[in-house]
N, CA, C, O and the ligand as a Tripos MOL2 file, in Angstrom:
@<TRIPOS>MOLECULE
protein
  197   195    50     0     0
PROTEIN
NO_CHARGES

@<TRIPOS>ATOM
      1 N         -24.6010   -3.3400   -9.6210 N.3       1 MET1
      2 CA        -23.7960   -3.8490   -8.5010 C.3       1 MET1
      3 C         -22.3550   -3.3530   -8.6330 C.2       1 MET1
      4 O         -21.4770   -4.0950   -9.0720 O.2       1 MET1
      5 N         -22.1240   -2.1310   -8.2620 N.am      2 ALA2
      6 CA        -20.7790   -1.5660   -8.3890 C.3       2 ALA2
      7 C         -20.1340   -1.4570   -7.0110 C.2       2 ALA2
      8 O         -20.7680   -1.0250   -6.0470 O.2       2 ALA2
      9 N         -18.8860   -1.8490   -6.9330 N.am      3 ASP3
     10 CA        -18.1330   -1.7430   -5.6880 C.3       3 ASP3
     11 C         -17.2130   -0.5370   -5.7390 C.2       3 ASP3
     12 O         -16.6020   -0.2450   -6.7660 O.2       3 ASP3
     13 N         -17.1250    0.1550   -4.6150 N.am      4 LYS4
     14 CA        -16.1630    1.2580   -4.5420 C.3       4 LYS4
     15 C         -14.7700    0.7000   -4.3050 C.2       4 LYS4
     16 O         -14.5680   -0.1510   -3.4380 O.2       4 LYS4
     17 N         -13.8290    1.1780   -5.0710 N.am      5 VAL5
     18 CA        -12.4410    0.7720   -4.8850 C.3       5 VAL5
     19 C         -11.5560    2.0050   -4.9240 C.2       5 VAL5
     20 O         -11.9420    3.0380   -5.4710 O.2       5 VAL5
     21 N         -10.3760    1.8970   -4.3470 N.am      6 LYS6
     22 CA         -9.3990    2.9630   -4.3910 C.3       6 LYS6
     23 C          -8.2660    2.5570   -5.3090 C.2       6 LYS6
     24 O          -7.9130    1.3830   -5.4190 O.2       6 LYS6
     25 N          -7.7060    3.5590   -5.9650 N.am      7 LEU7
     26 CA         -6.5900    3.2900   -6.8630 C.3       7 LEU7
     27 C          -5.3120    3.8210   -6.2340 C.2       7 LEU7
     28 O          -5.2070    5.0020   -5.9020 O.2       7 LEU7
     29 N          -4.3480    2.9290   -6.0760 N.am      8 GLU8
     30 CA         -3.0990    3.2400   -5.3970 C.3       8 GLU8
     31 C          -1.9630    3.3280   -6.4110 C.2       8 GLU8
     32 O          -1.8300    2.4780   -7.2910 O.2       8 GLU8
     33 N          -1.1590    4.3580   -6.2740 N.am      9 CYS9
     34 CA          0.0340    4.5030   -7.0970 C.3       9 CYS9
     35 C           0.9930    3.3590   -6.7760 C.2       9 CYS9
     36 O           1.3170    3.1310   -5.6100 O.2       9 CYS9
     37 N           1.4440    2.6440   -7.7950 N.am     10 THR10
     38 CA          2.3370    1.5070   -7.5510 C.3      10 THR10
     39 C           3.7580    1.9510   -7.2400 C.2      10 THR10
     40 O           4.5800    1.1410   -6.8100 O.2      10 THR10
     41 N           4.0560    3.2350   -7.4550 N.am     11 VAL11
     42 CA          5.4120    3.7410   -7.2000 C.3      11 VAL11
     43 C           5.5340    4.2220   -5.7530 C.2      11 VAL11
     44 O           6.4260    3.7810   -5.0290 O.2      11 VAL11
     45 N           4.6350    5.1330   -5.3210 N.am     12 CYS12
     46 CA          4.7660    5.7260   -3.9840 C.3      12 CYS12
     47 C           3.7190    5.1920   -3.0030 C.2      12 CYS12
     48 O           3.7580    5.5230   -1.8180 O.2      12 CYS12
     49 N           2.7860    4.3700   -3.4870 N.am     13 LYS13
     50 CA          1.7650    3.7180   -2.6550 C.3      13 LYS13
     51 C           0.7170    4.6810   -2.1050 C.2      13 LYS13
     52 O          -0.0420    4.3150   -1.2080 O.2      13 LYS13
     53 N           0.6650    5.8810   -2.6170 N.am     14 ASN14
     54 CA         -0.4010    6.7880   -2.2080 C.3      14 ASN14
     55 C          -1.6940    6.4320   -2.9270 C.2      14 ASN14
     56 O          -1.6920    6.0190   -4.0860 O.2      14 ASN14
     57 N          -2.7930    6.6040   -2.2080 N.am     15 ARG15
     58 CA         -4.0980    6.3120   -2.8070 C.3      15 ARG15
     59 C          -4.6850    7.5970   -3.3410 C.2      15 ARG15
     60 O          -5.1970    8.4230   -2.5860 O.2      15 ARG15
     61 N          -4.6080    7.7570   -4.6300 N.am     16 ASN16
     62 CA         -4.9430    9.0470   -5.2380 C.3      16 ASN16
     63 C          -6.3440    9.1250   -5.8020 C.2      16 ASN16
     64 O          -6.8790   10.2210   -5.9680 O.2      16 ASN16
     65 N          -6.9460    7.9960   -6.1000 N.am     17 TYR17
     66 CA         -8.2230    8.0430   -6.8020 C.3      17 TYR17
     67 C          -9.2230    7.0580   -6.2230 C.2      17 TYR17
     68 O          -8.8730    5.9690   -5.7680 O.2      17 TYR17
     69 N         -10.4770    7.4790   -6.2580 N.am     18 ASP18
     70 CA        -11.5870    6.5860   -5.9430 C.3      18 ASP18
     71 C         -12.3290    6.2800   -7.2320 C.2      18 ASP18
     72 O         -12.4730    7.1410   -8.1000 O.2      18 ASP18
     73 N         -12.7850    5.0770   -7.3430 N.am     19 THR19
     74 CA        -13.5770    4.7260   -8.5130 C.3      19 THR19
     75 C         -14.5310    3.6060   -8.1360 C.2      19 THR19
     76 O         -14.5240    3.1250   -7.0020 O.2      19 THR19
     77 N         -15.3300    3.2050   -9.0660 N.am     20 THR20
     78 CA        -16.2050    2.0620   -8.8390 C.3      20 THR20
     79 C         -15.9270    1.0290   -9.9100 C.2      20 THR20
     80 O         -15.4900    1.3600  -11.0120 O.2      20 THR20
     81 N         -16.1830   -0.2220   -9.5800 N.am     21 LYS21
     82 CA        -16.0290   -1.2510  -10.5970 C.3      21 LYS21
     83 C         -17.1440   -2.2620  -10.4740 C.2      21 LYS21
     84 O         -17.6390   -2.5650   -9.3890 O.2      21 LYS21
     85 N         -17.5130   -2.7620  -11.6160 N.am     22 ASN22
     86 CA        -18.5390   -3.7870  -11.6760 C.3      22 ASN22
     87 C         -17.8610   -5.1480  -11.6600 C.2      22 ASN22
     88 O         -17.0800   -5.4680  -12.5560 O.2      22 ASN22
     89 N         -18.1580   -5.9460  -10.6460 N.am     23 LYS23
     90 CA        -17.4680   -7.2310  -10.5140 C.3      23 LYS23
     91 C         -17.8120   -8.2000  -11.6420 C.2      23 LYS23
     92 O         -17.0440   -9.1130  -11.9460 O.2      23 LYS23
     93 N         -18.9640   -7.9910  -12.2520 N.am     24 LYS24
     94 CA        -19.3440   -8.8910  -13.3430 C.3      24 LYS24
     95 C         -18.4910   -8.6570  -14.5790 C.2      24 LYS24
     96 O         -18.1660   -9.5950  -15.3060 O.2      24 LYS24
     97 N         -18.1330   -7.4040  -14.8130 N.am     25 THR25
     98 CA        -17.3430   -7.1010  -16.0060 C.3      25 THR25
     99 C         -15.8590   -7.0120  -15.6910 C.2      25 THR25
    100 O         -15.0260   -7.0810  -16.5940 O.2      25 THR25
    101 N         -15.5180   -6.8560  -14.3960 N.am     26 HIS26
    102 CA        -14.1180   -6.7220  -13.9920 C.3      26 HIS26
    103 C         -13.8320   -7.6860  -12.8560 C.2      26 HIS26
    104 O         -13.8910   -7.3000  -11.6890 O.2      26 HIS26
    105 N         -13.5340   -8.8940  -13.1680 N.am     27 SER27
    106 CA        -13.2270   -9.8560  -12.1110 C.3      27 SER27
    107 C         -11.7780   -9.7150  -11.6590 C.2      27 SER27
    108 O         -11.4370  -10.0620  -10.5280 O.2      27 SER27
    109 N         -10.9410   -9.2120  -12.5350 N.am     28 GLU28
    110 CA         -9.5340   -9.0420  -12.1830 C.3      28 GLU28
    111 C          -9.2790   -7.6350  -11.6580 C.2      28 GLU28
    112 O         -10.1450   -6.7650  -11.7480 O.2      28 GLU28
    113 N          -8.1030   -7.4210  -11.1180 N.am     29 ARG29
    114 CA         -7.7650   -6.1150  -10.5520 C.3      29 ARG29
    115 C          -7.5810   -5.0740  -11.6420 C.2      29 ARG29
    116 O          -7.0490   -5.3420  -12.7190 O.2      29 ARG29
    117 N          -8.0410   -3.8820  -11.3160 N.am     30 ILE30
    118 CA         -7.9110   -2.7760  -12.2640 C.3      30 ILE30
    119 C          -6.4860   -2.2090  -12.2000 C.2      30 ILE30
    120 O          -5.9150   -2.0630  -11.1200 O.2      30 ILE30
    121 N          -5.9360   -1.9000  -13.3450 N.am     31 GLU31
    122 CA         -4.6790   -1.1590  -13.4040 C.3      31 GLU31
    123 C          -4.8370   -0.0440  -14.4390 C.2      31 GLU31
    124 O          -5.1470   -0.2910  -15.6050 O.2      31 GLU31
    125 N          -4.6200    1.1670  -13.9880 N.am     32 LEU32
    126 CA         -4.7990    2.3210  -14.8690 C.3      32 LEU32
    127 C          -3.6010    3.2350  -14.7600 C.2      32 LEU32
    128 O          -3.0020    3.3720  -13.6930 O.2      32 LEU32
    129 N          -3.2560    3.8620  -15.8730 N.am     33 LYS33
    130 CA         -2.2030    4.8620  -15.8290 C.3      33 LYS33
    131 C          -2.8490    6.2140  -15.5500 C.2      33 LYS33
    132 O          -3.6530    6.7070  -16.3400 O.2      33 LYS33
    133 N          -2.4840    6.8070  -14.4080 N.am     34 LYS34
    134 CA         -3.0600    8.0840  -13.9980 C.3      34 LYS34
    135 C          -1.9700    8.9740  -13.4440 C.2      34 LYS34
    136 O          -0.8800    8.5280  -13.0880 O.2      34 LYS34
    137 N          -2.3120   10.2680  -13.3850 N.am     35 TYR35
    138 CA         -1.3470   11.2200  -12.8510 C.3      35 TYR35
    139 C          -1.2680   11.0910  -11.3380 C.2      35 TYR35
    140 O          -2.2930   11.0990  -10.6570 O.2      35 TYR35
    141 N          -0.0530   10.9720  -10.8090 N.am     36 CYS36
    142 CA          0.1590   10.9360   -9.3670 C.3      36 CYS36
    143 C           0.7500   12.2690   -8.9290 C.2      36 CYS36
    144 O           1.8390   12.6280   -9.3770 O.2      36 CYS36
    145 N           0.0610   13.0120   -8.0650 N.am     37 PRO37
    146 CA          0.5810   14.3100   -7.6080 C.3      37 PRO37
    147 C           1.8220   14.1730   -6.7420 C.2      37 PRO37
    148 O           2.5780   15.1330   -6.5940 O.2      37 PRO37
    149 N           2.0430   13.0020   -6.1690 N.am     38 HIS38
    150 CA          3.2280   12.7860   -5.3340 C.3      38 HIS38
    151 C           4.4560   12.4990   -6.1880 C.2      38 HIS38
    152 O           5.5400   13.0230   -5.9330 O.2      38 HIS38
    153 N           4.2740   11.6630   -7.1990 N.am     39 CYS39
    154 CA          5.3730   11.3610   -8.1230 C.3      39 CYS39
    155 C           5.5140   12.4510   -9.1800 C.2      39 CYS39
    156 O           6.5310   12.5280   -9.8690 O.2      39 CYS39
    157 N           4.4890   13.2930   -9.3040 N.am     40 LYS40
    158 CA          4.4650   14.3730  -10.2990 C.3      40 LYS40
    159 C           4.6050   13.8480  -11.7230 C.2      40 LYS40
    160 O           5.2260   14.4810  -12.5770 O.2      40 LYS40
    161 N           4.0280   12.7050  -11.9560 N.am     41 LYS41
    162 CA          4.0010   12.1510  -13.3100 C.3      41 LYS41
    163 C           2.9370   11.0720  -13.3780 C.2      41 LYS41
    164 O           2.3330   10.7070  -12.3700 O.2      41 LYS41
    165 N           2.7200   10.5700  -14.5780 N.am     42 HIS42
    166 CA          1.7610    9.4780  -14.7390 C.3      42 HIS42
    167 C           2.4040    8.1600  -14.3230 C.2      42 HIS42
    168 O           3.5090    7.8230  -14.7510 O.2      42 HIS42
    169 N           1.6950    7.4330  -13.4890 N.am     43 THR43
    170 CA          2.1840    6.1410  -13.0220 C.3      43 THR43
    171 C           1.0400    5.1340  -13.1090 C.2      43 THR43
    172 O          -0.1140    5.5050  -13.3240 O.2      43 THR43
    173 N           1.3660    3.8850  -12.9430 N.am     44 VAL44
    174 CA          0.3330    2.8530  -12.9150 C.3      44 VAL44
    175 C          -0.3290    2.8590  -11.5480 C.2      44 VAL44
    176 O           0.3430    2.7930  -10.5180 O.2      44 VAL44
    177 N          -1.6470    2.9390  -11.5500 N.am     45 HIS45
    178 CA         -2.4180    2.8680  -10.3170 C.3      45 HIS45
    179 C          -3.1730    1.5500  -10.2910 C.2      45 HIS45
    180 O          -3.7770    1.1420  -11.2830 O.2      45 HIS45
    181 N          -3.1280    0.9060   -9.1670 N.am     46 ARG46
    182 CA         -3.7450   -0.4130   -9.0440 C.3      46 ARG46
    183 C          -4.8500   -0.3730   -8.0060 C.2      46 ARG46
    184 O          -4.7920    0.3640   -7.0220 O.2      46 ARG46
    185 N          -5.8430   -1.1800   -8.2580 N.am     47 GLU47
    186 CA         -6.9710   -1.2790   -7.3240 C.3      47 GLU47
    187 C          -6.5140   -1.7590   -5.9480 C.2      47 GLU47
    188 O          -5.7030   -2.6790   -5.8410 O.2      47 GLU47
    189 N          -7.0370   -1.1360   -4.9060 N.am     48 THR48
    190 CA         -6.7790   -1.5950   -3.5500 C.3      48 THR48
    191 C          -8.0770   -1.4840   -2.7700 C.2      48 THR48
    192 O          -9.0810   -1.0160   -3.3060 O.2      48 THR48
    193 N          -8.0740   -1.9100   -1.5010 N.am     49 LYS49
    194 CA         -9.3100   -1.8720   -0.7250 C.3      49 LYS49
    195 C          -9.3500   -0.6920    0.2200 C.2      49 LYS49
    196 O         -10.3280   -0.5160    0.9480 O.2      49 LYS49
    197 ZN          2.9940    8.0760   -6.8430 Zn       50 ZN50
@<TRIPOS>BOND
     1     1     2 1
     2     2     3 1
     3     3     4 2
     4     3     5 am
     5     5     6 1
     6     6     7 1
     7     7     8 2
     8     7     9 am
     9     9    10 1
    10    10    11 1
    11    11    12 2
    12    11    13 am
    13    13    14 1
    14    14    15 1
    15    15    16 2
    16    15    17 am
    17    17    18 1
    18    18    19 1
    19    19    20 2
    20    19    21 am
    21    21    22 1
    22    22    23 1
    23    23    24 2
    24    23    25 am
    25    25    26 1
    26    26    27 1
    27    27    28 2
    28    27    29 am
    29    29    30 1
    30    30    31 1
    31    31    32 2
    32    31    33 am
    33    33    34 1
    34    34    35 1
    35    35    36 2
    36    35    37 am
    37    37    38 1
    38    38    39 1
    39    39    40 2
    40    39    41 am
    41    41    42 1
    42    42    43 1
    43    43    44 2
    44    43    45 am
    45    45    46 1
    46    46    47 1
    47    47    48 2
    48    47    49 am
    49    49    50 1
    50    50    51 1
    51    51    52 2
    52    51    53 am
    53    53    54 1
    54    54    55 1
    55    55    56 2
    56    55    57 am
    57    57    58 1
    58    58    59 1
    59    59    60 2
    60    59    61 am
    61    61    62 1
    62    62    63 1
    63    63    64 2
    64    63    65 am
    65    65    66 1
    66    66    67 1
    67    67    68 2
    68    67    69 am
    69    69    70 1
    70    70    71 1
    71    71    72 2
    72    71    73 am
    73    73    74 1
    74    74    75 1
    75    75    76 2
    76    75    77 am
    77    77    78 1
    78    78    79 1
    79    79    80 2
    80    79    81 am
    81    81    82 1
    82    82    83 1
    83    83    84 2
    84    83    85 am
    85    85    86 1
    86    86    87 1
    87    87    88 2
    88    87    89 am
    89    89    90 1
    90    90    91 1
    91    91    92 2
    92    91    93 am
    93    93    94 1
    94    94    95 1
    95    95    96 2
    96    95    97 am
    97    97    98 1
    98    98    99 1
    99    99   100 2
   100    99   101 am
   101   101   102 1
   102   102   103 1
   103   103   104 2
   104   103   105 am
   105   105   106 1
   106   106   107 1
   107   107   108 2
   108   107   109 am
   109   109   110 1
   110   110   111 1
   111   111   112 2
   112   111   113 am
   113   113   114 1
   114   114   115 1
   115   115   116 2
   116   115   117 am
   117   117   118 1
   118   118   119 1
   119   119   120 2
   120   119   121 am
   121   121   122 1
   122   122   123 1
   123   123   124 2
   124   123   125 am
   125   125   126 1
   126   126   127 1
   127   127   128 2
   128   127   129 am
   129   129   130 1
   130   130   131 1
   131   131   132 2
   132   131   133 am
   133   133   134 1
   134   134   135 1
   135   135   136 2
   136   135   137 am
   137   137   138 1
   138   138   139 1
   139   139   140 2
   140   139   141 am
   141   141   142 1
   142   142   143 1
   143   143   144 2
   144   143   145 am
   145   145   146 1
   146   146   147 1
   147   147   148 2
   148   147   149 am
   149   149   150 1
   150   150   151 1
   151   151   152 2
   152   151   153 am
   153   153   154 1
   154   154   155 1
   155   155   156 2
   156   155   157 am
   157   157   158 1
   158   158   159 1
   159   159   160 2
   160   159   161 am
   161   161   162 1
   162   162   163 1
   163   163   164 2
   164   163   165 am
   165   165   166 1
   166   166   167 1
   167   167   168 2
   168   167   169 am
   169   169   170 1
   170   170   171 1
   171   171   172 2
   172   171   173 am
   173   173   174 1
   174   174   175 1
   175   175   176 2
   176   175   177 am
   177   177   178 1
   178   178   179 1
   179   179   180 2
   180   179   181 am
   181   181   182 1
   182   182   183 1
   183   183   184 2
   184   183   185 am
   185   185   186 1
   186   186   187 1
   187   187   188 2
   188   187   189 am
   189   189   190 1
   190   190   191 1
   191   191   192 2
   192   191   193 am
   193   193   194 1
   194   194   195 1
   195   195   196 2
@<TRIPOS>SUBSTRUCTURE
     1 MET1         2 RESIDUE 1 A MET
     2 ALA2         6 RESIDUE 1 A ALA
     3 ASP3        10 RESIDUE 1 A ASP
     4 LYS4        14 RESIDUE 1 A LYS
     5 VAL5        18 RESIDUE 1 A VAL
     6 LYS6        22 RESIDUE 1 A LYS
     7 LEU7        26 RESIDUE 1 A LEU
     8 GLU8        30 RESIDUE 1 A GLU
     9 CYS9        34 RESIDUE 1 A CYS
    10 THR10       38 RESIDUE 1 A THR
    11 VAL11       42 RESIDUE 1 A VAL
    12 CYS12       46 RESIDUE 1 A CYS
    13 LYS13       50 RESIDUE 1 A LYS
    14 ASN14       54 RESIDUE 1 A ASN
    15 ARG15       58 RESIDUE 1 A ARG
    16 ASN16       62 RESIDUE 1 A ASN
    17 TYR17       66 RESIDUE 1 A TYR
    18 ASP18       70 RESIDUE 1 A ASP
    19 THR19       74 RESIDUE 1 A THR
    20 THR20       78 RESIDUE 1 A THR
    21 LYS21       82 RESIDUE 1 A LYS
    22 ASN22       86 RESIDUE 1 A ASN
    23 LYS23       90 RESIDUE 1 A LYS
    24 LYS24       94 RESIDUE 1 A LYS
    25 THR25       98 RESIDUE 1 A THR
    26 HIS26      102 RESIDUE 1 A HIS
    27 SER27      106 RESIDUE 1 A SER
    28 GLU28      110 RESIDUE 1 A GLU
    29 ARG29      114 RESIDUE 1 A ARG
    30 ILE30      118 RESIDUE 1 A ILE
    31 GLU31      122 RESIDUE 1 A GLU
    32 LEU32      126 RESIDUE 1 A LEU
    33 LYS33      130 RESIDUE 1 A LYS
    34 LYS34      134 RESIDUE 1 A LYS
    35 TYR35      138 RESIDUE 1 A TYR
    36 CYS36      142 RESIDUE 1 A CYS
    37 PRO37      146 RESIDUE 1 A PRO
    38 HIS38      150 RESIDUE 1 A HIS
    39 CYS39      154 RESIDUE 1 A CYS
    40 LYS40      158 RESIDUE 1 A LYS
    41 LYS41      162 RESIDUE 1 A LYS
    42 HIS42      166 RESIDUE 1 A HIS
    43 THR43      170 RESIDUE 1 A THR
    44 VAL44      174 RESIDUE 1 A VAL
    45 HIS45      178 RESIDUE 1 A HIS
    46 ARG46      182 RESIDUE 1 A ARG
    47 GLU47      186 RESIDUE 1 A GLU
    48 THR48      190 RESIDUE 1 A THR
    49 LYS49      194 RESIDUE 1 A LYS
    50 ZN50       197 GROUP 0 **** ****
């Protein structure tokens, strides 16, 4: 039971990544440090809909 979610850069608000998450193992919002091509650096990306 995996849900598709998008990961949004918390700095520029661009949605750079798609991923899936299992609600049973991840009840809270995902936050990952990933490269943002808009900010041209690694930033925190947060789950969005
Ligand atoms: Zn960014």
